[in-house]
N, C-alpha and C positions, 0 to 999 in steps of 0.2 A: 545651892545648885540652881537657883532661879535664873542665874545668868546663863547657865548652860542651856536650860529650856528655851531661853529667849535668844539663842544664837542667831546670827544673820541668816536669812533664808533666801535661797536661790532656787529657781525652778529646775536647774540642771547644774551639776558640778562642773567647774572649769578645770579641765585636765591639763596639767603642765608636765610634759615629758622631758626627760633629760638623760644624759648618758650615765649618771650615777644612780645607785640604788635608791628608790623612793623611801622617804621617812614618814613618820606619823605627822610631822609638820606639813609635809606636802599634801597628805590626805586631808588634813584640817583646812589648808588653804583651798584645795580643790572643792571641798564640800561646803566651804563657807561657815565652818564651826571652829570651836576651840580644840586644842589638843586634848583637853580633859574629856570632851565629848567623844573624840575618836577613841580614847582609851576605854571609856565606858562601853561604847558600842562594840568594839572589836574584842573586848574582854567579856562580852555578853552580860553586862551589868547595867544596861541602859534603862530597863523597864521601870517606869515611875520616876525617871530622872531626866530623860530626854524624850521628845515625841517620836512616834513611830516613823513619821515622815523624815525627821532628822536622821534617825538610825538608818533608814534605807538610803539616804543621800550619802552617808558615810561609807556604807558597804559598797555602794555603786562606785564611789571615788576610789576606794581601795582596790576594787576589781579592775577598774580602768587603768589605774597606775601600775598594777601588778605588785601591789604592796604586800610584803610579808613581814611579820614582826621580827625584829633583831633578836634572835634567840639567845645569843651570848649576852646581850645587854639585859635580858630579863632574868639573869641568874638561874641558869638551868639546874644548878645543883640543888635548888629547892624542889625539883621534880614537879613543877606545877602542872605540866600536861600529863606526866606519868605515862608517857608513850615512848616506845623504843622501836627503831626500825631494824629489822634483820634482813641483810642483803646477801643473797645466795645465788649460785648459778641456777639455771632453769631446773625445775624439779624433775629430773629424769630418773632418779632413783629414790628409794625411801630413806637414804642416808640423811639428806637435808630436811626431810620431814621429821626425822628423829631429833635433829639439832633444834628445830623449831619447838618440838614438844618439850624438850628439856628446858630451853630458854623460857618458854611461856609458863612452865610450871613454877620456876623460881620467880619470874616476874609477878605472877599472880599472888604469890606468898607475900610480896612486898607492895602490893597495890598498883602494879604496873601492867600495862597491856603491851603486846608485841604485834607490830604490823610487819607482815612478811612481804618482801619485795624480791621476787625472782628476776634476775636479769633476763630480758626477753630473748636474747640470742644465746643464753647460756654463758658465754664468755664474751667480754667486750663491752663497749660503751652502752649505756642505757639512757633512757629519758630521765629527766629530773625526777627523783623519787618524791620530792616534796609535792610536786604537781599530782602524782598518783596517789600518795597517801592522804593528801588534803588535810594535813594536821601538822601542828607544831610538834617537835620531837625533843625529848630529853637527851637522847644519845643514839648511837648506831653500833650494831654488831655486824661485821662483814667478813665473809670468806675471801681469802686471797684470790680465789678463782673468779670472783666477781669484782675485783678491785677497780677495774676501769669504770665501773658504774658509780664510783664515789666522786667523780669529778665535780659534780654539782654539790656534793655534801661538804667537801673540805673547805669551801669558801664560807660556810656557815659557822665554822669554829665549834662544831658539835663534839662532845666527848665521843671517842671512837675506840672500839676494841676490835682487833683483827683476829680472825681464826685462821689456822693453817697458814701462817705467814712467817717470813723471815724476821726473827726478833731484832736483828741488827739493822734492818732496813724498813721496819714496819711503819705504816702511816699512823698507827694508833697510839693512844696513851698507854695501852696494855696489849699484850699478845697472848693468846691461848692456843697451845698446840697439843695435838696427839703425838705420841712418841713414834712417828712414822719410821724414823731411822732404825729404831730397835725392832719394829715389825719386819722390816726388810731383812735385818740381820737374822731374826728368828727363822724366817722362811728359807733364807739362803743356807743357814747352818743345817737346817733339817734336810735339805736336798743334798748338801755335801756329805752329811753323815750317812745318807743312803748310798753314796758312792757316785753321784753325778759329778761330771767334770765339764761337760759341754752344755752351755746354757743359751737360751734365747730370751732376751728381755723384750716383752711385748709392752711397749711404753705408750702412755697416753700422749697424743699429739696436741698437747695443751701447754702454752707458755706460762707455767705456774710454778712457784717455789716448791709446793708440795710434791710435784712430780720430779722436779730437779733433785730433790732429796732422795727419792727412790733410786734414781739412776746413780747418783753419787755414792750412796751407801752400798749398793750392789757391787759396783766396781771396786770399792775399797775392801769389801769383805772377800771377794774372789781373788784380789791381788795378794792376799796373804796365804793362798793355797796354791802350791806349784802344780802345773799341768792343767789349769782351768782355762776356759775360753768363754767369751760371751759376745754375741752379736745382738744388735738392737734393731727391732722393727717398730715403726711408729704407726699408730692408728688413732682415728677419732674414737671417742668413747661411745661406741655403738657395737652391737654384736656383728653386724654386717661388715663394718670397717675392720674389726679385729679379725674376722674370718679371712678376709682378703689378704691382710698384711701377714698373717701367720702362714697361710697357704703358700704365698710367694716366698717367704723366708725359709720355710722348711723344704720347699722344692729346689731352691737354689743352693742349698748347703751341700758341699761335697762330703763333709763329715756332719751328718745330721745331729742337731742338739738332742739331748735325751731329756731335757727339762725346760719348761717354759715358765718364766716368772712374770706374772701379769700385774700391771699397776692397779687394776681393780677387778672385781668379780665379773662385771659385764664384759670386759676384755677377755677374761678366762672363758666365758661361755662361747665367745667367737672362736677362741683357740680350739675348743672342743669340736665345733663344727668343721673347722679346717682339718683337724686330725682325722675325723671320720671320712671326709672327702678324699683324703690321701690314703685311706685304708689303714690308718694307725689306731692302735687300741690304747686307751688310757686306763690304767697307768702302765700296762705291759710294755708298750713301745715308747710312751711319752708321758712323763709326769708333768702336772700343771698345778700351779699355785695362784691364788688370787689375793686380794686385799680389800677388806670392808666387812665381810661376812654378812652380806645381804641375804634376804630370803631366797634369792636365786641360787645361793651356794648349796642349799640342800634340795633344790628343785631339779637340778641337773643330775645326770647319771654318768659316771659315779659321782657321789657327793664330793664337793670341792674342799681341798685343803686350803685354808685362807687365814688371813690375819683379822681378828675381830677388833673392830673399832667401836667404842661405845658412843654412838651418836648423841644419845640423850644426855649422857654425862658431859659430853663436849658442849652441848647447848647450855646446860646448867652452869658449867664453869665460865662460859662466855658471859652469861647474864650476871653471875656473881662478880666477875671482874669489872663489868660496867657499873654495877652498883657501888663497888669500892671506889672507882674513879669519880663517880658523882658525889660520893661522900667524902672525898679527899683521903681515902685510905689506900694502903698498898695492896694491890691484888695478890692473890695466892700465886706463888711461883711454882715452877716445875711442870714438865710435860705429863700428860695423862697416859698412864700405862696402856699397852695393847697386848693382845694374846694370840699366839698361833693356835689355830684349831686344826688338828690333823684328822683328815678324813680319808676317803678312798682314792683320791686322784693322784697320790704319790706313792712310789714304790722304788726299790733298787733298779738301776738300769740293767737291761739284758746284756 
């Protein structure tokens, strides 16, 4: 290694920029050292093998060039960094906190760490997560609601597991889903059994597969029962937005719906506020269901009938699927079961 210590010395690296992604050879040329020296410095194995001045010169050249290691070429399946990126929408509810908790628990059992990356705008493009994580990654777990944030990741050929995503069009090597369709069927069947036939679907105004499934399954279930009708009101996932959309929809209906099926619990809370503004009592005048079973479901009055989604199990299964992909195994198949929790917000229509 004496040749490495005695590498050519320059007072300042010569930075050569090009249109292609910089390589370790470019870093070596800019720093005036060998590729072996670059590997030692960027792998943090340089002490006692190259001088501190040389190490600093290599780091400076790498920064100036915007160099990042080619993760695919470094055989990620070996799990050298043992770090996983979890990409989710903005943390507006505790659901994704539960997903993180489950993923981190399984990761820790296998010596991995999880970096949480919430998309800054909730839905839509995000800045390069590599720049924010400041770490090489072994793989990515991502919610379909934050799929646009993956633009910078796909080019890195990282192992990817998608959550809540269309398995036929998924970007990932594996897909893990909750059985959302069955949850909608359970909620709708419950309301039908109570005698409801006129429905309002309070839909999340989010272009995501998981919400498309809710609408599709609701329509399919109701189409099997004669005499039913459903109208749709769309709202952002906020209590204020849901209140406004519900209030408008109920006010404009000649034959007012007797039940509101909400895409999630936060929308249901907005529906509650709209009902009270219109002088309607829940469940006497209007039954309401949600989907998630957040803490909010038992904080509102009356307590909300909703579909329980096990967020922590969801995160666990996502991490287990990624570990299987990293190890070349087939991930566990099948959707995660969900459960309708009947509380006081639903009753037979008057």
